[in-house]
N, C-alpha and C positions, 0 to 999 in steps of 0.2 A: 394393647397400646405400648407396652412395653419392648414388644420387638423391635431391632434395631431396621434403618435401614442401610443396606452394607452397597459400597460403591466402591470401585477400582480403576485405577490408571498404570500406564507403566509408570509411571512420573508424578511429579508436582501439578501436571497439567489437570489434572480432576479434583483437583482444590477449588479450580472457577464454576464448577458443578456444584461443588460442594457447600461454597460459600452463597450460593443465591439458595439450594435446600434451605440453609439455615437462616436466612432471611425470609424465605417464604413461609418456611412449617419449623419454628424455632422448638416447638415443643416435642420433635421426634430426637429419639436417639440414634446416633448415626458413627457408624465404621468407618473409616477410611483404610483404604491399603494400598501404596504406591510401591511398585514392583519395580522398583529403582535398579534390581540386580538384572532386570531384561529391557531397560531402558535403551532406546526407543524402541515400540512394538512395528513400528512402520517399515522397518526395515528385514524384519524376519519373514520366514516363508509361512505359508499357511499351516501345515503341519507343527509345525514351531508355536505358531499362536493358538492352536487347537489345545497339544501342551499346557501350555502358561496357564490359557484359562481352565482348565481341568484343574491344576495345581490351585489356582487362587478360588475358583468355584469352592472345591471339594474344602478348603479350610473356611469359606465364610458362611457356609452351611453350619457349620457347630456353633455358629451364633443364633441359630435359629431365627432368619431374616424375615421380616416382613416383604420387603422387596430385596432387589439387586439390581444395581445400574452398572452397566458397561459405559463407565464416564469416559469411555477411548471409541475413536472412531473405526479403530482399524480391527478391534473385535468384533466393535458392532457391526460391520460390513461382512466378516467373514464369518462368525458363528454364533450369530444372535439365536437364528430360528434353531438351531441344533441343541443350544442350552436351555430353550424354551422346552423343548418336548422333554430333554431330560431332567429338566428340576418340576418339582412341584411348588412353587410360589412364581410369582410373576417377576419377570425379566425384562429389561427395558435396557436398551441401547441409546445412541446419541443423533441416527438419521431419520429414523420412521415419524417421528411428530413434526420436525421442520419439513419432511417431506411433504405430508397431508398438508399443512398450512400453505405452502407454497402452489402445490396443486390446484388449491382452490382460488388461487388469487389471480391477478388478472395479469402477471409475470407474461415474458415473452422469451426473456434470455436473462439465465443467473451462472454463475461462475461460483466456483467450490476452493478454495486452496486445503488442500490435507495433505496426507503422509502418501508414499509413495503404494504403498498396499491397498489403501484405499482408491485411488486412481486405477490404478494398473487390473481391479475388479470393478470399476465403474460403482461405486457405493452410492453415491447423490444420483448419477445418472437414471440408474436401475429403479432405485426407491423413489425420484420423483417423476420419471416417464412412466413408469406400472400406472401410476394415479393420471398422469396427463401429458399424452404425445407430443402436445404442440408444444412445451415447451425445450426449449433450448437448455442444454447443460455442458459447459465445459470444466474440466475436472485440472487442475492444476497442481501437481507433486511438488512441493515445499520441503525437502529433505534439510535444508539449511533452519527451518526456523526453531525447531524444537531445542537442539542444542543451544541456538541464540537466546532462548527464554530461557535456559537452565543455566548461562553463563553471566553471572550477575556483574561480570566486568568489563560485558557488552559495552561499550561505548555507544552517545547517540547517532555519531555517523557511521558507525559499522552497523547498526539495526536500522539505519534510513537505506542504506547501500544494498542491505538483503531485501528489505520489504520493497523497494525500487526496483530491483531485479525481477522479483516476482511478480509487481504490477505492469512492468511493461509485457509479461505474457499475458497478461488478463485481460478479456474484451472490455475497453472503456465503455460501450456500448451496454455492459450489463445492467440488467434492474437491480440484482444482488449480487453482495458480495460474503460467500457463506464461508464461517469459519469452520472448516470441519477437520478441529484437532483441539482437543480444550486446554493443550497448551498455548494456542493462536488467542483468546481474549487477553492473556497477559500484554500481549502488546498491542491490544486495539487502539489505544490513544496514541500510540506514534502511528499507525496505521491511518487514522483518521486525519490525521495532520497532513498525510500527503495525496488523500484520493477524494473525491467528490461522490464514488460508491457507497450505499446503503450496504453497510455492515450488517451482517445477523449472525447471531450467537445460538445455536440449535438447543443450547439449555434453556432459552425463553420458552421455548414450544414444550420442550420436555415436560416442563414444570409445570404448563398448562393442562397436560395429559395424567399429572401425579395428584391431582386434586383430587380425584374421587378414591385415591389411594390412601393420601396425607391428610393429617389435622392442619390446619390453619392458626390454631390455641397460641395468641399472642402471651397467655399467660403463665406460662410453666417455659421453662429451659430445661430441653433435652440435654442426655450427656454427649460429647464427642470422643471417640476414642481415634489416634491417626497409628498406622502401621506401617513400617518401611520394612523391605528385603534386602536393603542395604542401605549405605550413605543416609543414616539415620538424622545425622547435625544438617541433611539438605533439606530435609522434610521439615525440620524443626523451623530451620532458619527462613522456607518457603509459607509456611505457617504462621509465622508471627507477621511476616512481612503483608502478607494478601488478605490472612484470615482477620490479622487485628488480635489475635490473643495466645496465651501460650497454653495449647491444649497438651493432654496427656500423649507423649508418642513411644511406641515401641517399637525394638528391632526382632522381626522374625524370620525362620528361615521355612519355607516352602522345598515340597520334594522338586528337585528340579531333574531330574532326568529325562532323557530323549529329547532334548534341545537343539542337540548337535545337530548343524545341518547335513 
């Protein structure tokens, strides 16, 4: 029962997943790592992502976790299966759960906003069409969104301009718009004001699949520890803003070898 749920992302985006985990499974203990030394993951090579995830999981395993969550669509696309084979504990990503849910639904066309690496490797298209070939899937690379989310000085007009740029590239007839990066829910409210598309956060589907692994006990409050590989103050700031609490945060140094292009 005391084993923690460990999750990681390239930056503060994964806090959107952590927030929903805490709300649904408050008695669990959580370890969250923001690899801000390598943000964003979406512009790295596959070999770089493999090495980054190796460094992160090697460190997370020292906590003897109950499960590990790749709260990052890029690593979920590129190396999830690989690390499921390597590790002796359950490993979850951000794409499979929502893909299963969509494949069983009556939608005919979905759009996914994601990072460059996810779209280049057809992360959502492959996962959904593996289960249902009749569903049309378009993936749109949105490289400006992660910097936009992490820049708290961005104005409303700047946000809307960038969001409208990507909406112009999105099929207005899509049944769903998937937020295919855990950073994107942080601008969901602004996005909802600009489109009538139904917006989906994959974390909601993931939480349903986690119910057999985690307890929904509301009587106890678990311990939450936040770690960053750089820019600790940024993690503190966003955790206060988004999670609404001042959690313990620590700066750590991971093995950063073999990350050059």
